[in-house]
Structures are given as structure tokens and as C-alpha cells.
N, C-alpha and C positions, 0 to 999 in steps of 0.2 A: 753501298752507302756513299753519299755525295762527298766529294773532296773539293769540288770547284766552288767558286763564289756564286751565290744565288742572287739573281736580280729580281727585286720586288717590282711588281707592276700594279698600278692603282686600278682597282676594280670596284665598281659600285655594288653594294649589297642588294640582294633580292631574295624573296622567299618563294620557293617552288617546291612541291613534294610529289608523291606518287599515289594514285589510286584510280578508280575508274568511274565512269558515268553510271548513275543510278536511276531510280524511278520510284514514284509513290504509289503504293497499293490503294485502291479504292476501299478494299476490305482488308484490315489487318489480320495476320494469322495469329493463332493462339500462342501465348507464351509457352516456351519450352526450354528445358535445360540443354537440349541437344541443339546443334547448329540448325538454323532455319534459312532456306534459300527462297528469295523473292525474285520471280521472273520479271525482267525489265519490260516485256511487252504488256504486262498488267499494270504498268505504272501510269502516273499522271505525267503527261509529256507536253512541253511547250517548244514549238519550232523543231519538231522531229517527227519521224514516222516509223511505224512497225513494219519490218521487212523480214523475208525468209529466203533471200536469194543467194546467201553465202552459207555453204555447208558447215556443219560442226557446232552449231548453236544448240542449246538445250531448250526445253519447253517448245513453244509453237513459233518462236521468232526472236527477233532482237530489235533494239531501238537504234535507228540511224539518225544521229543528230543532224539538223540543218547546219550548213557551213556558215554559221553566224555566231558572233559573240553574244552570249546571253541565252542561247538555247539551253534547255535543261530537261532532265528527267528526275522524278522525285518519288522516293519510297516512303510509305508509312510502315514502320516495323514495330514489333512489340517486344519489350524487354521484361523478363520475369522479375528482375530486380535492378535497382540503380547500380551503376558502376561502370567499369571499363569493359568495352565490348570490341571485338575485332570485326572489321568490315572487309570482306573479301569480294572484290569486283572481278567478274570475268568479262573479257573484252577482246576485240580485234581492232588492229590499226594497220591497214595495208599500205600506208604511206611510210616515208622515212622521217616525217616530221612528228615531233611530240604534240599531243593533243591534250593539254592540261585542263583540269576542271577544278573549280572551287567546291568544297563540300561544306554545307551548313547543316547544323543539327538544331531542329526546332527554331529555325530562323537565326541562330547564332553561329558565328564563324567556327568551323571545325578544323578543316585542313585547307590551306591556301595553295592554289596552283598544283594540285596533285597531278604528277606527270604520267602520261600514257604514251610511252615510246612505241615505235613501230614494231609490229609482231612478224613482219615479213610478208604477210598476205592477209586478205580479208577473211580467208578460211582458216587462218592460224590463230587460235584462241589462247590467250594467256590470262593470268590472274595477278592482281595486286592487292595486298592486305595492309590495312592501317588500323590503328586503335583509336577509339573515341570514347567519350563518356556519354552514356544514355541515362535518361530518367526511367523510373519504373513505369511500365505501361506503354502507351503509344508514343512513338517518336517519328518526326518527319525528317527524312534525310534527303536533301536536294543536292544534285550535282549539276553545276552550271559551267558551260564552256567559256573559257577566258580568251580564246583567240578566234579569228575569223574562219579558221578551219573547222570550228565546232569541236565536239567531243569525239571519242572513238565509238565504234559500234558496241553497244552495251547489251550483254547477254543476261547477266543476273547479278544479284547481290546476296551474299551469305553472311548472316549475322551470328556471332557466337559470343557467349559471355566468358570473360576471363576473370571475373570477380569471384572470389571465394574458392577458387580452385586450389587444392593443396600444391605446394611447390613440387616440381618433379624431382625424382631422386635418381642417382646413377651418375655415370661419367657423362661428359658432354656428348660423346658419340652415342652412348646408350639412350640418352634423352632425345637427341635430335636426328640421329640416323643420317641417311644420304641427303646431302644438301643440294639445293638448286637455286637459281636466280629467278625471282618472281618480281616483275616490274623493276623497281630500282633497289630492291632489297635482296639480301641473302636469306633464304628461307629453309626451314627444316622439312622433314619428310611429311609433316602435317600441314605444310604450306603456310606456316607461321613465320614472320620475320624474326630473325635473331641477330644478336651481336656477339661475335667471338672476340676474346681478348687473350693475348698471350705474348710470347717472347720470340725473338729471332736470335739464332746463333750469330756469332761473328763468322768470318770465313773459316770453313772447316779445314782448309789447308794450314791454317795458323793455330787454331784453338780447338782442335779435336779433343784435347785433354780436358776441356771443360764440359764435354758431352759424355757422361758416363752414368752408371746406375744411380749413384747418390744424387747427382745434380738433377737428373730427370725425375727421380722420385720426389725431390723437393719441388720441382716445377709443377708436377701434377698434383701432389698431395699437400704441400705447404703453401705454395702460391695459388693453387686451384686454377691453373691455366687451362684454357679451352683449346688452344692452338699452339703448335710448335713449328716455327719457320726454319727450314734447313737451308742455310745460305751457302750454296756451292758456287764459288767464283769460277769463271771460265778461264780467264787469263790470270796474271799475277800469281803464278805458282799453283793454279787450280786445275780444273778438269783437263785443259789442253795438254798438260804435262803428262798425265797418266789417266786416260778415260776409264780404264777398268777399275783402278783403285778408287776413284771418286764415285763412280756409279755404285760400286759395292758399299762404300760408306753410306751413301744415301739410302740404299736398300735397307741397311741395318738400322739407320735412324728412323725410317718409316715404321719398321717393325717395333722399335722401342716406343714410339708414340702410340702405336696401335695397342700395345700391351696395357698402356696406362689410360686408354680411352680419350686421348687427345686427337684433334685433327692435325694432320701432317701437311704442311704447306711446303712444296718442293720448289725452291727458289733458284731459277737459272740466273745467277748473279752476274750478268754481263754489266760491265762498267766502262772498261777501257780496252778496245774501242767502244764508243757509245752507240754505233749503229748496230742494232741486233742482227741485221742481215749478214754481217761479217761472220757470224757463227751459226747460220741457218743449218748447214749440213750437220754440224756437231749436235745442234739442238734436236734435229730429227732423230738422230741415232739414239741420243740419251732418252728423250721422252717416249720414243717407241718402246724401249725396253722397260722403263719405269711403269708406263701405263699398262703394258701387257702383263707384267708380273702382279701389279697391285689393283687391277681393274675391278676385282670383286670386293675390295674393301670399301667401306662407306666413309672413310675418313681422309681420303686423298684429295688435295687441291693442287693444281698445277699453275705455277707462275712462270710464264715463258719469257719475260723480259724484265729485269730488275729496274734499271734506270737508263732508258735511252737518253742520249745527250749528244749534242752536235749533229742532230739528224732531224729531218722534217717529219711532221706528223704523217704525211702521205707514205713515207717509207716505213714508219713503224706500223701503220695500218696494213701495208702490203705484207710485211713479215707476219703479223698476227693472222691474217687471212690465209697464209701459207701453212702456218704451224698448227692452228686449231684443228683442221681436219686430220692432221697426223695423230693427234691425241684421240680425237673422236673415233678414228678407225680401230683403236684398241679399247677405249673406255668411253662409250657413247654418252654416259650421264655424268661424267666428271666435270666439276666446275673449273674453269680456266680463268686465271688472272692475267692481265696485260698491262705492262708499264706504259706510261705516257711520256711524251717528249719533254725536254727541260728537266731531266732527272726526276721523272714521274711527278710533275707538277701541272700537267695539262698545258705545258708551254709557258706557264707563268714566269718561271725562272729564265726563260728566253725573252722576256719582255712582251709576250703575247697573251692571249686569253683563252679560256676554256671553250669559247665558241668555235674555235677551229676543229675541235673534236666533235662538238655537237653537230656541226654542219657537214661533217664527213665521218660518220660513225663506222665502226667495224661491222662488217656484214657477217654476223654470227649470232648465235643464241647461247644462253647459259654461260655467260662470261661476265667478268667485272673488270673495269678499269682500276688502276691503282694510283694512289696519291701518297707522296712523302712530304714530311715537314720536320723542321728542327726549330723548336719554339723560341730559342734565343735569337734566331736569324729571321724567322718567318712570322711576321706579325699579322696585323688585321687584314691586309689585302689577301693573304693566303687563307686565313681563317674564313673570311667572307666568301672567297672563291670556293672553298671546300663545301660550304653550306649550299651555295648555288648548284654546284656539281652534283651533290647528293640528291637534290630534288629533281634532277634531270636524267641522270644515268646511274647505273649500278657502280659503286665505288667502294674500295677497301683500302685502308691505310696499312700497307705492308711494312712500313718503316717510319718511325718517328723517334725523336729524342727531345729531351728537355734542355739541351745545350745548343751550340751553334751547329751549322751544317758540316763542320769538320768532325763532329762527334765528340768534341772536347770543349773546354771552357766552362764558364759559370752556368749554373742551371737557372732557367726562368720558369719556376714552378707556377707562377701566377698565370702566365700565358699558356703554359701546358695544361692547366686545369680548365681554361676556357675551351681548348680543343677537346679535352676529355668530356666536358659537359655537352658540347655540340655533338660529338660522336655518339654519346649515349642517347641523346634526344632523337637522333636520326637513325639509330641502329647501324652505325658505320663500324664494322669490325676493325681491329687493329692488332699489330704486333710491334713491340718496342725493340729498338736497337740499343744494346745487344747483351746476350747472355754469356759473358766472358769476364776474364780478369785482366783485360787489356789495361794499359796505364792511363788511358783517356777517361774523362769523367763520364762518358756515355756507357762504359762497361759497368754492369751492375755490381760485380764482385770486386772486392779489394784485391790488389796485386798479390799473387801467390796462392790465392784461394783454391785454384783448380789443381794444385799439386796434392791437395788433401781430399777429404770426403765430408767436410762439414759445409753444407749449403743451405741449411734450414734457418729460419728466424732472420733477424736483422743484423746479427753480429758480423757476418761475412760481407755485408753490403756497404757500398758507397752511398752517399746521399741520394743520388738518382735511383739507385737500386731500392732503397727503403721506400721512396716515393712511388715508384712504379709497381713494386710488389703489393703495396697497399691497394692500388687501383685494379690490379689483376685479381687480388683476393676478394674484393667486394662481391657480394652474392650475385650470381648470374640472374638475369631476368628472363630466363627461358620460359616461353608460354607452355602450359601443361595441356 
């Protein structure tokens, strides 16, 4: 959690999102309740060519956009009924530059600047999913390159109806299974983008008494949380003082989250010193054991740097590229989160902008960057930056509060709701700071609550707790 003063930087708003280049069928396929895949090489193409020189494509080839703004491929698809449909684009981008496209539906704006980040090689194919509204019958979906680089190599478009499906039942982990990053979103095992919402502990060296059977039952069954962030400080009386004790605590909390069907976010809560490289050796030891023991679980997410501060982005990137392979060696499919410089603000609290990360991205896959905000301190420039960031790279808000960046002071619920609405619209997952009875306004429980066993309802909660519980409790929009 940030203790330092955050510096706001003026940043102009922009709209950019994620999906992939498409194509129009000359002959539409028959309506079906099952997902239907349309091959891009059968599309209507303007300023592009069908090729087959990069392995891994499906069908007979793929569409290579010309490197020119305005090149497009266009699909004609058939919807059995009007309503919301998911569009899953399969693509490759062998460069490090994003290749966004605009998506229009029947000539009307659908998604602006859907981002297609690099996939590592032209033979490395990934997918991006977005939801749009289609009319019953034939629909024309055009994807148009918005930069001089053109679009990515487009392999296929899969269309699936989400209208009329019964809401899924079960715990968040039962519904979604093993997660992975697809494009700029966190996706479930069916490759559908999801938003996880939940709570973060306070430092477990100080508030372990708040994490017990009654409180976790309340979080899972009364709050209906999807994700539980386990904040293990490294210094400040944390891991460094007794690695065995704190590693075992984290093991136990992972098991408790697993029992209740919540995702367990293991937070390496480095804060002071702010350079994560100071603790690299400790991090390797810790995450090797955690990943080795829990690699077969579907609910583990690894956060390798809480809030880098007073450190350059280049050094944070260097740390991430050293740590991610350590986890991959034990858990090849686990999602990894990486904090950003400026207390996980993409450098904005250092007076910089998110373009520093965009121009020098981490060389890895299946990971997300993290962003933190405190609504009473971080106003429109941060909100607008988060919107731009979510359209360009995978991002998860692992910490936020309705107060100032000290975790205390008055609540700005109006600004907080603007963040909540943005995160819902872009499926940005979040965990709120913090699930304790600390004296500050950012702790959800009233002082003294954790000495007892009453954690359900609004009675034990401070105003921020009542507010955030209501937003965690609202029904999940998990696709079925």
C-alpha cells in the first residue's frame, strides 16, 4: 500500500481496446446455437493478401494486412437471434508494436482501436475476445487497421451467442477453471474474458487475526468474493524476519481460499525498499516453493512485485524477466502479475506516462501488469490513464481504496464509482485494500471486529466496508 505522496500527471484521454482483424464471408454460414468459426482467408479483403507461409494457422491460410491505415478484412456472420455475442479473433503479431483495428458492426461503430499486442513470433497464434450486439440474421463485421503498420495476421473469427444462456452456477473457480491471459483480458478456461472482484488482506504480519474461518466464510459466502489477495510484506516485520513462518502462513491461506472456491492471489508485498531487485534472491526461494506445491491447483495467481517505487521501469522489467521463468519452471500455466513503477501506476505518480511501459514491454506471455489507485487522491488523469492502459496491455487493479493514498481520510465514493464503472466496462479485475480492522478508514471492519467471529452483514463494517461489500456482492457477469 502506498504511503508516499502521489504526483498526478496530466494525460489526455484516448479510447483503445482489444480484438483482432477479421474478414467478410461471401457466403454466410447457417445459424447455429454452437460457436461458429469463420476463416479469414474466405473473407472480403481490402489492401491485404491471403498467405500460408507462417505455420500454426487453421484452415488454408491467413490474411496478411497491407502495412497501411485503412486496410481491412470483413466477415459476414449469421446470428440465430438478436443479442450479445462474443467475437473471438485468432491472430499472430510477430512485432513488438500493437496493431489495433476498429471493429464495425453493420457499418456502425462496435469497438474502437481494439489492440493486438505482439505474440512473440509470426508462428505464435493467440486469441482476443470481445462482446458485441448483433441483429438476428446476417451481420457484417469489418476490422480496419488504424495505424500505418496495418493489422495483425488474421487467422479466424469465432462467433458465439451469450444471449439467453442461463447464469453459470458454482464457485468462481468451478465456473471459470484455470485462467489465462488472452489479448488484454483475463480469460477463463473457455477463453471468455472475465472480471474478478475481491479483497486484499492487510499485512499478514500485523493482521493475521483477521484471517480466520469466520472471516473467510463471510468473504466467500456473504460478500460473494471471487478472489482473495494474500499480502505478505517482505520487510517491515514480514517475510525477511522469518521466511519459514510466512511461507507456511501463505500455504495455509491458499488452502483456505481453495476450499471456498476463490482465486488466491499471492502478493509479494515489496514496498520499502522500492526496487524489487533488492529482494530477488528471496523472491526466487519463496515463489519456487509456492509454485511447486500449488502448481496443480487452478486458482493460483502470482504477484511478484507489489509497488515498485523510486526505481526505473527498465529495472522493474529486468526483475520481471528474471522472476517469471522461475515460476514457469514449476507452474507453466500460472498467471503472473507484475507491479509497475511509480507505486504501480505505470510511472504516472513519478510524473511520467504509461508509454514508457508500452515502448519497452516485458518479454513474456500469460502475465498482466498491475495498477493501483486511491480515489480521493487519484482523479481524472489516473482514471483516463487506466482506460488507455486497459486498451493496450493486460492490466489488473490489485489494490485500490476509496480514500487517499495513505489508506486513510475521507471517502470519495463518487470518484470511486467512476473507477468501478470503468473497470466493469473493460473487465478489469480488482481487489480492494483492505480486509482488516485497522484504525484507518480504508480497513473495512470497525476496530476490534477481528477479536470476535461476527463478520457477516453490514454491522461490523465501516462506511468504506459497506460500500465495497456491495460492489463485491453484485452478481458476477461470468459468461456461461
